[in-house]
C-alpha positions in Angstrom: 4.7 -6.3 -28.2 6.5 -3.5 -26.5 9.1 -4.6 -24.1 9.4 -2.6 -20.9 12.0 -2.4 -18.2 10.1 -2.9 -14.9 11.1 -2.5 -11.3 9.3 -4.8 -8.9 9.1 -3.3 -5.5 7.7 -5.7 -2.9 7.0 -3.8 0.4 6.1 -5.7 3.5 4.8 -2.7 5.3 2.4 -2.6 8.1 1.8 -3.7 11.6 3.2 -7.1 12.6 2.8 -8.6 16.0 5.2 -10.5 18.2 3.4 -12.7 20.6 5.5 -14.0 23.5 4.1 -16.8 25.7 1.6 -15.5 28.3 2.1 -11.8 27.4 0.0 -9.1 25.8 0.4 -8.4 22.1 3.3 -6.1 21.3 3.1 -4.1 18.1 6.0 -4.2 15.8 6.5 -3.9 12.1 8.9 -5.3 9.6 9.6 -3.7 6.3 11.7 -5.2 3.5 12.2 -4.1 -0.1 13.2 -6.5 -2.8 14.2 -4.8 -6.0 14.8 -6.6 -9.3 14.7 -5.7 -13.0 12.7 -7.7 -15.5 13.1 -7.2 -19.2 10.0 -8.9 -20.3 6.7 -8.7 -22.1 3.5 -7.4 -20.6 0.6 -9.6 -21.5 -3.1 -9.4 -21.1 -4.9 -6.4 -19.8 -1.9 -5.2 -17.8 -0.4 -4.0 -21.1 -2.5 -0.8 -21.0 -1.3 0.0 -17.5 2.3 -0.7 -18.4 2.1 1.4 -21.6 0.5 4.3 -19.6 3.3 4.1 -17.0 6.0 4.2 -19.7 4.5 7.2 -21.6 6.7 9.9 -20.0 8.6 10.7 -16.8 6.6 12.0 -13.9 7.6 14.9 -11.7 7.8 14.3 -8.0 7.9 16.8 -5.1 11.4 17.2 -3.6 10.1 17.6 0.0 7.0 16.2 1.6 5.7 16.1 5.2 5.4 12.3 5.1 8.1 10.4 3.2 7.4 9.1 -0.3 8.8 6.0 -2.1 9.8 7.9 -5.3 6.9 6.9 -7.6 3.3 7.7 -8.1 0.4 6.9 -10.4 0.3 8.8 -13.8 -3.3 9.6 -13.1 -5.4 10.8 -10.1 -8.3 8.6 -11.1 -7.7 5.0 -9.9 -9.6 1.8 -10.0 -9.6 -0.7 -7.2 -10.9 -4.3 -7.2 -12.2 -6.0 -4.0 -10.7 -9.5 -4.1 -11.3 -10.4 -0.5 -14.7 -11.9 0.5 -14.1 -11.3 4.2 -16.8 -8.9 5.3 -14.7 -7.2 8.0 -11.8 -6.6 5.7 -14.1 -5.4 2.9 -15.5 -2.8 5.4 -11.9 -1.8 6.3 -10.8 -1.3 2.7 -14.0 0.6 1.8 -13.4 2.9 4.8 -9.8 3.4 3.7 -10.8 4.3 0.1 -13.3 6.9 1.4 -10.6 8.4 3.7 -8.0 8.8 0.9 -10.7 10.1 -1.5 -11.6 12.7 1.2 -8.1 14.2 0.8 -9.3 15.5 -2.6 -6.0 14.5 -4.2 -7.1 11.2 -5.7 -10.3 9.6 -6.8 -10.3 5.8 -6.2 -13.4 4.0 -7.6 -14.4 0.4 -7.2 -14.5 -1.8 -10.3 -15.7 -5.3 -11.0 -12.9 -6.3 -13.4 -9.7 -7.3 -11.6 -7.7 -7.1 -14.8 -8.6 -3.4 -15.3 -7.9 -2.5 -11.7 -4.9 -0.5 -10.6 -5.1 -1.6 -7.0 -6.1 -5.0 -5.7 -7.6 -5.3 -2.2 -7.1 -8.8 -0.9 -6.7 -11.0 2.1 -4.0 -13.5 2.8 -2.1 -15.3 5.6 1.0 -13.3 6.5 2.0 -15.3 9.5 5.6 -16.4 9.7 6.1 -19.9 11.2 9.8 -19.2 11.9 10.3 -17.7 15.4 12.2 -14.4 15.6 13.2 -15.0 19.2 12.8 -17.9 21.6 9.2 -17.9 22.7 8.0 -15.5 20.0 6.1 -16.0 16.8 6.2 -13.2 14.2 3.2 -12.2 12.2 2.1 -9.3 10.1 -1.2 -7.7 9.8 -0.8 -6.6 6.2 1.5 -5.9 3.3 1.5 -4.0 0.0 3.4 -4.9 -3.1 3.9 -2.4 -6.0 5.1 -2.6 -9.6 6.4 0.5 -11.3 8.4 1.8 -14.2 11.8 3.0 -12.9 12.4 5.3 -15.9 9.2 7.3 -15.5 8.6 6.7 -11.7 5.0 5.7 -12.6 3.1 3.0 -10.8 1.7 0.1 -12.8 -0.1 -2.1 -10.3 -0.4 -2.4 -6.5 -1.7 -5.2 -4.2 -2.7 -4.5 -0.6 -3.1 -7.5 1.6 -4.7 -7.7 5.1 -4.5 -10.9 7.2 -8.0 -11.7 8.4 -6.8 -14.2 11.0 -4.5 -11.6 12.7 -7.1 -8.8 12.5 -10.0 -10.8 13.9 -9.5 -9.6 17.5 -9.2 -6.0 16.5 -12.0 -3.4 16.2 -13.4 -1.8 13.1 -11.5 1.5 13.5 -8.1 -0.2 13.9 -8.7 -2.4 10.8 -9.6 0.7 8.8 -6.4 2.4 9.9 -4.3 -0.6 8.9 -6.1 -0.5 5.5 -5.4 3.2 5.2 -1.7 2.5 5.9 -1.6 -0.1 3.2 -3.3 2.0 0.6 -0.9 4.8 1.5 1.8 2.6 0.3 -0.2 1.8 -2.8 -0.4 5.6 -3.5 3.4 6.0 -3.2 3.8 6.9 0.5 6.7 5.4 2.5 7.1 4.5 6.2 7.2 7.6 8.4 9.6 8.0 11.4 8.3 7.0 14.8 8.3 10.6 16.0 5.9 11.8 13.3 2.1 12.0 13.5 1.2 9.9 10.5 -0.8 6.8 9.4 2.4 5.7 7.8 4.3 5.1 11.0 5.3 1.4 10.9 4.9 0.6 14.6 1.9 0.9 16.9 -0.5 2.3 14.3 -3.0 4.3 16.4 -4.1 7.0 14.0 -5.8 7.4 10.7 -4.8 9.7 7.9 -3.3 12.9 9.3 -2.8 16.5 8.2 0.7 15.7 7.1 -0.5 12.6 5.1 -3.1 14.7 3.4 -0.6 17.4 2.5 1.8 14.8 1.1 -0.7 13.0 -1.2 -1.9 16.4 -2.4 1.7 17.3 -3.3 2.1 14.0 -5.1 -1.1 14.4 -7.2 -2.7 17.8 -6.9 0.6 19.6 -7.3 1.4 17.5 -10.4 -1.7 17.1 -12.4 -1.2 15.2 -15.6 
């Protein structure tokens, strides 16, 4: 079986909330990247994705309105699997998929086979029990982890997680914007600076996909058709 050098990039990348005692929620976001190389065998159905990602180096745009991570999918046609059974989160993920599809740069379709999916939409608890400051508890609303081939800059698999417990108090629009942010990471977009108008801003997410975000994903995929 073909052995591949893989780079695992784990991005904790959306809205987190610090909740001080007797105070209103304050939006904050933590991002950390953990990089490691793994010289191992790909087994099961992921072999096809890994082989595809290792086929040849992909070109990337040198400048984009919204920052990019430095990798992308080797195809514009992607499959996503709905792992969460939370109805509100399902609605958020479906809305986010429609929004990214509306950019015209990618086509993300739902599939029933998790093993064949490129992106997994899931729920999970992202609350940290360790206080960051006296009287504060840190929690995150979502995160995205990606696996890609560092030699070809091609994505292999992405997992986007939303925390149902933390998002229960929010409205439908906000949950969808958080899902858009997470799927943006799954497509190869990075966090945007605070001064930008982008769904990828890591603090106080208050907007959906913007003109800059659409232009960026088009440069990633429309401008580099495979």
